Chimera marker file (.cmm) of the C-alpha trace (Angstrom):
<marker_set name="trace">
<marker id="1" x="-64.656" y="-60.957" z="-78.763" r="1" g="1" b="0" radius="0.5"/>
<marker id="2" x="-65.628" y="-65.036" z="-79.099" r="1" g="1" b="0" radius="0.5"/>
<marker id="3" x="-65.069" y="-66.804" z="-75.999" r="1" g="1" b="0" radius="0.5"/>
<marker id="4" x="-61.590" y="-68.198" z="-77.456" r="1" g="1" b="0" radius="0.5"/>
<marker id="5" x="-60.142" y="-65.014" z="-77.982" r="1" g="1" b="0" radius="0.5"/>
<marker id="6" x="-61.240" y="-63.865" z="-74.409" r="1" g="1" b="0" radius="0.5"/>
<marker id="7" x="-59.547" y="-67.318" z="-72.930" r="1" g="1" b="0" radius="0.5"/>
<marker id="8" x="-57.051" y="-66.329" z="-74.810" r="1" g="1" b="0" radius="0.5"/>
<marker id="9" x="-56.394" y="-62.930" z="-73.333" r="1" g="1" b="0" radius="0.5"/>
<marker id="10" x="-57.076" y="-64.117" z="-69.698" r="1" g="1" b="0" radius="0.5"/>
<marker id="11" x="-54.058" y="-66.829" z="-70.482" r="1" g="1" b="0" radius="0.5"/>
<marker id="12" x="-51.763" y="-64.168" z="-71.418" r="1" g="1" b="0" radius="0.5"/>
<marker id="13" x="-52.747" y="-61.706" z="-68.334" r="1" g="1" b="0" radius="0.5"/>
<marker id="14" x="-52.506" y="-64.624" z="-66.340" r="1" g="1" b="0" radius="0.5"/>
<marker id="15" x="-48.838" y="-65.226" z="-67.816" r="1" g="1" b="0" radius="0.5"/>
<marker id="16" x="-48.577" y="-61.863" z="-67.273" r="1" g="1" b="0" radius="0.5"/>
<marker id="17" x="-48.571" y="-61.659" z="-63.481" r="1" g="1" b="0" radius="0.5"/>
<marker id="18" x="-46.833" y="-64.897" z="-62.899" r="1" g="1" b="0" radius="0.5"/>
<marker id="19" x="-43.701" y="-63.537" z="-64.406" r="1" g="1" b="0" radius="0.5"/>
<marker id="20" x="-43.877" y="-60.292" z="-62.359" r="1" g="1" b="0" radius="0.5"/>
<marker id="21" x="-44.584" y="-62.383" z="-59.589" r="1" g="1" b="0" radius="0.5"/>
<marker id="22" x="-41.660" y="-64.305" z="-60.527" r="1" g="1" b="0" radius="0.5"/>
<marker id="23" x="-39.375" y="-61.101" z="-61.002" r="1" g="1" b="0" radius="0.5"/>
<marker id="24" x="-40.306" y="-59.629" z="-57.700" r="1" g="1" b="0" radius="0.5"/>
<marker id="25" x="-39.566" y="-63.057" z="-55.894" r="1" g="1" b="0" radius="0.5"/>
<marker id="26" x="-35.813" y="-63.281" z="-57.299" r="1" g="1" b="0" radius="0.5"/>
<marker id="27" x="-35.517" y="-59.362" z="-56.892" r="1" g="1" b="0" radius="0.5"/>
<marker id="28" x="-35.224" y="-58.007" z="-59.964" r="1" g="1" b="0" radius="0.5"/>
<marker id="29" x="-37.689" y="-55.410" z="-59.187" r="1" g="1" b="0" radius="0.5"/>
<marker id="30" x="-36.112" y="-54.411" z="-55.799" r="1" g="1" b="0" radius="0.5"/>
<marker id="31" x="-35.350" y="-50.800" z="-57.586" r="1" g="1" b="0" radius="0.5"/>
<marker id="32" x="-39.090" y="-50.202" z="-57.938" r="1" g="1" b="0" radius="0.5"/>
<marker id="33" x="-39.951" y="-47.949" z="-54.950" r="1" g="1" b="0" radius="0.5"/>
<marker id="34" x="-36.541" y="-46.634" z="-54.409" r="1" g="1" b="0" radius="0.5"/>
<marker id="35" x="-36.627" y="-44.524" z="-57.207" r="1" g="1" b="0" radius="0.5"/>
<marker id="36" x="-35.266" y="-40.682" z="-56.818" r="1" g="1" b="0" radius="0.5"/>
<marker id="37" x="-38.869" y="-39.292" z="-56.420" r="1" g="1" b="0" radius="0.5"/>
<marker id="38" x="-40.305" y="-41.356" z="-53.915" r="1" g="1" b="0" radius="0.5"/>
<marker id="39" x="-41.184" y="-39.936" z="-50.751" r="1" g="1" b="0" radius="0.5"/>
<marker id="40" x="-40.166" y="-41.913" z="-47.616" r="1" g="1" b="0" radius="0.5"/>
<marker id="41" x="-39.827" y="-40.233" z="-44.207" r="1" g="1" b="0" radius="0.5"/>
<marker id="42" x="-41.381" y="-40.902" z="-40.833" r="1" g="1" b="0" radius="0.5"/>
<marker id="43" x="-40.739" y="-40.661" z="-36.740" r="1" g="1" b="0" radius="0.5"/>
<marker id="44" x="-40.299" y="-43.262" z="-34.216" r="1" g="1" b="0" radius="0.5"/>
<marker id="45" x="-44.143" y="-44.306" z="-34.169" r="1" g="1" b="0" radius="0.5"/>
<marker id="46" x="-45.111" y="-43.315" z="-37.646" r="1" g="1" b="0" radius="0.5"/>
<marker id="47" x="-43.557" y="-44.106" z="-41.355" r="1" g="1" b="0" radius="0.5"/>
<marker id="48" x="-44.959" y="-42.357" z="-44.279" r="1" g="1" b="0" radius="0.5"/>
<marker id="49" x="-44.160" y="-43.964" z="-48.010" r="1" g="1" b="0" radius="0.5"/>
<marker id="50" x="-45.752" y="-42.014" z="-51.259" r="1" g="1" b="0" radius="0.5"/>
<marker id="51" x="-44.057" y="-44.040" z="-53.972" r="1" g="1" b="0" radius="0.5"/>
<marker id="52" x="-44.881" y="-41.075" z="-57.034" r="1" g="1" b="0" radius="0.5"/>
<marker id="53" x="-41.673" y="-41.996" z="-59.299" r="1" g="1" b="0" radius="0.5"/>
<marker id="54" x="-42.548" y="-45.920" z="-59.128" r="1" g="1" b="0" radius="0.5"/>
<marker id="55" x="-46.261" y="-44.802" z="-59.838" r="1" g="1" b="0" radius="0.5"/>
<marker id="56" x="-45.791" y="-42.832" z="-62.406" r="1" g="1" b="0" radius="0.5"/>
<marker id="57" x="-43.425" y="-45.529" z="-64.486" r="1" g="1" b="0" radius="0.5"/>
<marker id="58" x="-45.912" y="-48.353" z="-63.606" r="1" g="1" b="0" radius="0.5"/>
<marker id="59" x="-49.070" y="-46.278" z="-65.077" r="1" g="1" b="0" radius="0.5"/>
<marker id="60" x="-46.573" y="-45.160" z="-68.305" r="1" g="1" b="0" radius="0.5"/>
<marker id="61" x="-45.801" y="-49.329" z="-68.530" r="1" g="1" b="0" radius="0.5"/>
<marker id="62" x="-49.527" y="-50.331" z="-68.370" r="1" g="1" b="0" radius="0.5"/>
<marker id="63" x="-50.746" y="-47.339" z="-70.866" r="1" g="1" b="0" radius="0.5"/>
<marker id="64" x="-48.100" y="-48.872" z="-73.389" r="1" g="1" b="0" radius="0.5"/>
<marker id="65" x="-49.407" y="-52.303" z="-72.655" r="1" g="1" b="0" radius="0.5"/>
<marker id="66" x="-52.929" y="-51.620" z="-73.189" r="1" g="1" b="0" radius="0.5"/>
<marker id="67" x="-52.321" y="-49.717" z="-76.079" r="1" g="1" b="0" radius="0.5"/>
<marker id="68" x="-50.477" y="-52.143" z="-77.795" r="1" g="1" b="0" radius="0.5"/>
<marker id="69" x="-53.540" y="-54.356" z="-77.214" r="1" g="1" b="0" radius="0.5"/>
<marker id="70" x="-55.818" y="-52.193" z="-78.558" r="1" g="1" b="0" radius="0.5"/>
<marker id="71" x="-54.301" y="-51.788" z="-81.350" r="1" g="1" b="0" radius="0.5"/>
<marker id="72" x="-53.937" y="-55.694" z="-82.095" r="1" g="1" b="0" radius="0.5"/>
<marker id="73" x="-57.574" y="-55.940" z="-81.279" r="1" g="1" b="0" radius="0.5"/>
<link id1="1" id2="2" r="1" g="1" b="0" radius="0.2"/>
<link id1="2" id2="3" r="1" g="1" b="0" radius="0.2"/>
<link id1="3" id2="4" r="1" g="1" b="0" radius="0.2"/>
<link id1="4" id2="5" r="1" g="1" b="0" radius="0.2"/>
<link id1="5" id2="6" r="1" g="1" b="0" radius="0.2"/>
<link id1="6" id2="7" r="1" g="1" b="0" radius="0.2"/>
<link id1="7" id2="8" r="1" g="1" b="0" radius="0.2"/>
<link id1="8" id2="9" r="1" g="1" b="0" radius="0.2"/>
<link id1="9" id2="10" r="1" g="1" b="0" radius="0.2"/>
<link id1="10" id2="11" r="1" g="1" b="0" radius="0.2"/>
<link id1="11" id2="12" r="1" g="1" b="0" radius="0.2"/>
<link id1="12" id2="13" r="1" g="1" b="0" radius="0.2"/>
<link id1="13" id2="14" r="1" g="1" b="0" radius="0.2"/>
<link id1="14" id2="15" r="1" g="1" b="0" radius="0.2"/>
<link id1="15" id2="16" r="1" g="1" b="0" radius="0.2"/>
<link id1="16" id2="17" r="1" g="1" b="0" radius="0.2"/>
<link id1="17" id2="18" r="1" g="1" b="0" radius="0.2"/>
<link id1="18" id2="19" r="1" g="1" b="0" radius="0.2"/>
<link id1="19" id2="20" r="1" g="1" b="0" radius="0.2"/>
<link id1="20" id2="21" r="1" g="1" b="0" radius="0.2"/>
<link id1="21" id2="22" r="1" g="1" b="0" radius="0.2"/>
<link id1="22" id2="23" r="1" g="1" b="0" radius="0.2"/>
<link id1="23" id2="24" r="1" g="1" b="0" radius="0.2"/>
<link id1="24" id2="25" r="1" g="1" b="0" radius="0.2"/>
<link id1="25" id2="26" r="1" g="1" b="0" radius="0.2"/>
<link id1="26" id2="27" r="1" g="1" b="0" radius="0.2"/>
<link id1="27" id2="28" r="1" g="1" b="0" radius="0.2"/>
<link id1="28" id2="29" r="1" g="1" b="0" radius="0.2"/>
<link id1="29" id2="30" r="1" g="1" b="0" radius="0.2"/>
<link id1="30" id2="31" r="1" g="1" b="0" radius="0.2"/>
<link id1="31" id2="32" r="1" g="1" b="0" radius="0.2"/>
<link id1="32" id2="33" r="1" g="1" b="0" radius="0.2"/>
<link id1="33" id2="34" r="1" g="1" b="0" radius="0.2"/>
<link id1="34" id2="35" r="1" g="1" b="0" radius="0.2"/>
<link id1="35" id2="36" r="1" g="1" b="0" radius="0.2"/>
<link id1="36" id2="37" r="1" g="1" b="0" radius="0.2"/>
<link id1="37" id2="38" r="1" g="1" b="0" radius="0.2"/>
<link id1="38" id2="39" r="1" g="1" b="0" radius="0.2"/>
<link id1="39" id2="40" r="1" g="1" b="0" radius="0.2"/>
<link id1="40" id2="41" r="1" g="1" b="0" radius="0.2"/>
<link id1="41" id2="42" r="1" g="1" b="0" radius="0.2"/>
<link id1="42" id2="43" r="1" g="1" b="0" radius="0.2"/>
<link id1="43" id2="44" r="1" g="1" b="0" radius="0.2"/>
<link id1="44" id2="45" r="1" g="1" b="0" radius="0.2"/>
<link id1="45" id2="46" r="1" g="1" b="0" radius="0.2"/>
<link id1="46" id2="47" r="1" g="1" b="0" radius="0.2"/>
<link id1="47" id2="48" r="1" g="1" b="0" radius="0.2"/>
<link id1="48" id2="49" r="1" g="1" b="0" radius="0.2"/>
<link id1="49" id2="50" r="1" g="1" b="0" radius="0.2"/>
<link id1="50" id2="51" r="1" g="1" b="0" radius="0.2"/>
<link id1="51" id2="52" r="1" g="1" b="0" radius="0.2"/>
<link id1="52" id2="53" r="1" g="1" b="0" radius="0.2"/>
<link id1="53" id2="54" r="1" g="1" b="0" radius="0.2"/>
<link id1="54" id2="55" r="1" g="1" b="0" radius="0.2"/>
<link id1="55" id2="56" r="1" g="1" b="0" radius="0.2"/>
<link id1="56" id2="57" r="1" g="1" b="0" radius="0.2"/>
<link id1="57" id2="58" r="1" g="1" b="0" radius="0.2"/>
<link id1="58" id2="59" r="1" g="1" b="0" radius="0.2"/>
<link id1="59" id2="60" r="1" g="1" b="0" radius="0.2"/>
<link id1="60" id2="61" r="1" g="1" b="0" radius="0.2"/>
<link id1="61" id2="62" r="1" g="1" b="0" radius="0.2"/>
<link id1="62" id2="63" r="1" g="1" b="0" radius="0.2"/>
<link id1="63" id2="64" r="1" g="1" b="0" radius="0.2"/>
<link id1="64" id2="65" r="1" g="1" b="0" radius="0.2"/>
<link id1="65" id2="66" r="1" g="1" b="0" radius="0.2"/>
<link id1="66" id2="67" r="1" g="1" b="0" radius="0.2"/>
<link id1="67" id2="68" r="1" g="1" b="0" radius="0.2"/>
<link id1="68" id2="69" r="1" g="1" b="0" radius="0.2"/>
<link id1="69" id2="70" r="1" g="1" b="0" radius="0.2"/>
<link id1="70" id2="71" r="1" g="1" b="0" radius="0.2"/>
<link id1="71" id2="72" r="1" g="1" b="0" radius="0.2"/>
<link id1="72" id2="73" r="1" g="1" b="0" radius="0.2"/>
</marker_set>
């Protein structure tokens, strides 16, 4: 990979991070972490949160993105 294509890749990753951050700030991703299968429980002093379903969904999306990137390069 030459420096030009590496630079384009870094810019693309940065743009994806910025878009994700803007979606989080706008509340468009407020459903993430509240899916069925995400475990929440707690008492008076302790709260435990285990986002199983959300992490599976994020993992699937990232695996798909990486697969597409590797397919083109």
